[in-house]
Structures are given as structure tokens and as C-alpha cells.
C-alpha positions in Angstrom: 0.0 0.0 0.0 2.0 3.0 -1.4 2.0 6.1 1.2 1.9 9.4 0.4 3.1 12.8 1.7 0.8 15.6 2.9 2.1 17.8 0.3 1.9 15.2 -2.2 -1.6 15.0 -1.5 -1.9 18.8 -1.7 -0.2 18.8 -4.7 -2.7 16.0 -6.2 -5.6 18.4 -5.3 -4.0 21.0 -6.5 -3.7 19.1 -9.8 -7.4 18.0 -10.0 -8.6 21.4 -9.3 -6.4 22.8 -12.9 -7.6 20.0 -14.6 -11.5 20.7 -13.7 -11.0 24.9 -14.3 -9.0 23.8 -17.9 -12.3 24.0 -20.0 -13.6 27.4 -17.9 -10.2 28.9 -18.5 -10.4 27.5 -22.3 -13.8 29.3 -22.9 -12.8 32.4 -21.1 -9.6 32.9 -23.7 -11.3 34.9 -26.5 -12.9 36.8 -24.0 -9.8 37.8 -22.1 -7.9 38.4 -25.6 -10.9 41.2 -26.6 -10.3 42.6 -23.2 -6.5 42.5 -23.1 -6.2 43.9 -26.8 -9.2 46.8 -25.8 -6.9 47.2 -22.6 -3.4 47.4 -24.0 -3.5 51.4 -24.8 -4.5 52.0 -21.4 -2.5 49.6 -19.9 0.6 51.0 -22.2 -0.1 54.7 -20.3 -0.4 52.9 -16.8 2.6 51.1 -16.9 5.0 53.4 -15.6 2.7 53.6 -12.1 2.3 49.8 -12.3 6.3 49.2 -12.3 6.3 52.2 -9.3 3.7 50.1 -7.4 5.6 46.6 -8.2 8.8 48.1 -7.1 7.4 49.3 -3.6 5.1 46.2 -3.3 7.7 43.7 -3.7 9.4 44.0 -0.3 6.3 44.0 1.1 5.5 40.7 -0.5 9.1 39.2 0.1 8.4 40.2 3.7 4.9 38.7 4.1 6.6 35.4 2.2 9.3 35.1 4.6 6.8 35.6 7.5 4.6 33.0 6.4 7.2 30.2 5.2 7.7 29.4 8.8 4.0 29.2 9.4 3.4 27.2 6.4 6.3 24.9 7.2 5.1 24.5 10.7 1.6 23.6 9.7 3.1 21.1 7.4 5.3 19.6 10.0 2.6 19.3 12.4 -0.3 17.5 9.5 2.4 14.8 8.6 2.5 12.8 11.2 -1.2 13.3 11.5 -1.8 12.0 7.9 1.1 9.4 8.7 -0.9 8.2 11.6 -4.1 7.9 10.0 -2.5 6.0 7.3 -0.8 3.3 9.9 -3.8 2.9 11.6 -6.2 2.3 8.4 -3.7 0.2 6.9 -3.8 -2.6 9.7 -7.9 -2.2 9.2 -7.6 -3.1 5.6 -5.1 -5.9 6.0 -7.7 -7.4 8.6 -10.8 -7.1 6.3 -8.7 -8.8 3.7 -7.1 -11.4 5.7 -10.9 -12.2 7.0 -12.3 -12.1 4.0 -10.0 -13.9 2.0 -10.8 -17.6 4.1 -14.4 -16.8 3.8 -14.1 -16.3 -0.3 -11.7 -19.7 -0.5 -14.3 -21.5 1.6 -17.4 -20.5 -0.9 -14.9 -21.3 -3.9 -14.3 -24.5 -2.2 -18.1 -25.2 -1.5 -19.4 -23.7 -4.8 -16.6 -26.1 -7.2 -18.8 -29.5 -7.1 -21.7 -27.8 -8.0 -19.9 -25.9 -10.8 -18.7 -29.2 -12.0 -21.7 -30.9 -11.6 -23.0 -28.5 -13.9 -20.9 -28.3 -16.2 -21.4 -32.4 -16.6 -25.3 -32.2 -17.1 -24.3 -29.2 -19.7 -21.7 -31.3 -21.3 -24.4 -33.6 -22.8 -26.4 -30.8 -24.3 -23.4 -29.1 -25.6 -22.7 -32.3 -27.6 -26.3 -32.4 -28.7 -26.5 -29.2 -30.0 -23.2 -29.4 -31.4 -24.4 -33.0 -33.3 -27.6 -31.0 -34.2 -26.1 -28.6 -35.8 -24.0 -31.1 -38.2 -27.1 -32.5 -38.5 -28.8 -29.1 -39.9 -25.8 -28.8 -41.7 -26.2 -32.2 -43.7 -29.7 -31.3 -44.6 -29.3 -28.0 -45.4 -26.8 -29.9 -47.9 -29.4 -32.5 -49.3 -32.2 -29.9 -49.3 -29.5 -27.6 -51.3 -28.6 -31.1 -53.5 -32.4 -31.8 -53.7 -33.1 -28.0 -55.1 -30.4 -28.2 -57.5 -31.5 -31.6 -58.8 -35.2 -30.3 -59.0 -34.2 -27.1 -60.9 -32.1 -29.4 -63.2 -35.4 -31.6 -63.7 -37.4 -28.4 -64.2 -35.0 -27.4 -66.9 -35.5 -31.0 -68.8 -38.6 -30.7 -71.0 -40.1 -34.1 -70.9 -43.0 -35.7 -72.9 -44.2 -39.0 -73.0 -46.0 -40.7 -76.3 -48.1 -43.2 -76.5 -47.9 -44.8 -80.3 -50.5 -47.7 -81.4 -51.4 -48.9 -85.0 -51.5 -45.5 -86.8 -52.3 -43.8 -83.6 -50.1 -41.5 -81.2 -51.4 -39.8 -78.2 -49.1 -37.4 -75.4 -49.8 -38.5 -72.1 -50.1 -35.3 -70.8 -52.9 -34.2 -73.0 -54.9 -37.2 -72.0 -54.5 -36.2 -68.2 -55.6 -32.9 -69.1 -58.8 -34.4 -70.9 -59.4 -36.3 -68.2 -59.5 -33.4 -65.1 -61.5 -31.7 -68.2 -64.1 -34.3 -68.5 -64.6 -34.7 -64.3 -65.0 -30.8 -64.2 -68.0 -31.2 -67.0 -69.6 -33.5 -64.8 -69.9 -30.4 -62.5 -66.9 -30.7 -60.4 -64.2 -28.2 -59.6 -60.5 -27.9 -60.8 -59.7 -27.4 -57.2 -61.5 -30.6 -55.6 -59.1 -32.9 -57.6 -56.8 -33.6 -54.8 -54.8 -36.7 -57.2 -55.7 -38.2 -60.3 -54.9 -41.7 -62.1 -55.2 -42.5 -65.7 -54.9 -45.8 -67.1 -54.2 -45.6 -71.0 -56.0 -48.3 -72.6 -55.2 -48.6 -76.3 -57.6 -51.5 -77.3 -60.3 -49.7 -75.8 -59.2 -46.9 -77.9 -59.8 -44.6 -74.7 -58.3 -43.6 -70.8 -59.8 -44.4 -67.9 -59.5 -42.1 -65.0 -59.9 -42.2 -61.0 -60.1 -38.8 -59.1 -59.3 -38.6 -55.4 -59.5 -42.5 -55.4 -63.4 -42.2 -55.4 -64.7 -40.7 -58.9 -64.3 -42.3 -62.2 -64.5 -41.3 -66.0 -63.5 -42.4 -69.4 -62.1 -40.4 -72.2 -61.7 -41.6 -75.8 -59.0 -40.9 -78.1 
């Protein structure tokens, strides 16, 4: 614990006061300059009188300084032991508090350690699960990306299926559309169709369809 003399403490206080006053001094600088500028002609005229007063005042100042210095040194000499005494009395109190607090802290730390370790143990599987989940999520994202790429490739590829028999040719997509149109023509709606199966039977020159595993119909080629 560093010990400071009374003089050093006073110096620190003076330093803090000076630092706090800096913004005020800075803000006042333009005003001071203006005052100095306006006062200069008068100061020039007053200078001989000022010098005369200064010359007469200097011995008085020196006399006061000479008389005040022993008083200041006496106050300093008396204050320093008091300061050192306070410091010396405070230090054991601080050390005592520190000495008493340290075992309590160490005891709490020792008692808390098993709980901290237990919490770490319990948290470890969760952390591992999160790690695995993150890896799974990354794999899923990768697979989804691959599926999207494949789907996009499929969409880019134009596919057409034709059924040829005898001298006829029909496109399967056309037959599906005709089956839907036939279903709607019977009073149903397009939105009613959830799924449709179409069975092309060239020997009957027709296609049979089933809508939603319930309604059936037939369209001819």
C-alpha cells in the first residue's frame, strides 16, 4: 500500500482543481484576448505607475512570504504525522478485513466447485447434442440444396411421353388434361382434384381415370 506525504496529497488536489478548471479557462480565452486588446492602450499608459507600485510592493511581498513560510512549514510538519498516523491505523484495518475475507472467499469457492463441476457435467451432453444437431442441420441443408439443384435440373429438362399404337399417337399429358376436363364437365371443380390416376388402354381406344380414389370416368382418344 503506497504512502503519500501531505505535500504530495496537496499537489494532487491542486492538479485535480487545475484539470477541472481547464474547460472554463479555455472557454474564457477569446474574452480575455478581447479584454487585453481593448485594455492595451490604457495598460501602456499605466505601465510606469504599475512598475512603480510593483517596485514598492515587492519588499512587502517578500516580507510577508518570509514570515508566512515558517508558519506553512510548521503546519506541514504538524499535519504530516497526523496523516501518517491515520494511514498507519487504516492499513491494519484494511489488512485485517482482507485477511478475514480471504478464507470466506476460499471457503465459498471450495464449496461451490462441486456444483460448478456438476453443472458442467450436466451441460456437456446438451452441448454435445447441440453440436450434433448443428451438424445434422448442416447435412440437411446440404441435402436440401442438392435436392433443389436436382429439382431445378429436372425443371429445365423438358419431358414428353407419347403412346403409339396402330397408326395413332397420343401424348400422356394431353390425356391427363382431357381426363380433368371431363371430370369438371360433370359439375365438379378443378380445386376438388387432389389426385388423379389415368390408365391408358389402347385396345379400347380410351383412357380411364380415378379422381381422389373415388370418382371414375372415361375419355376416348
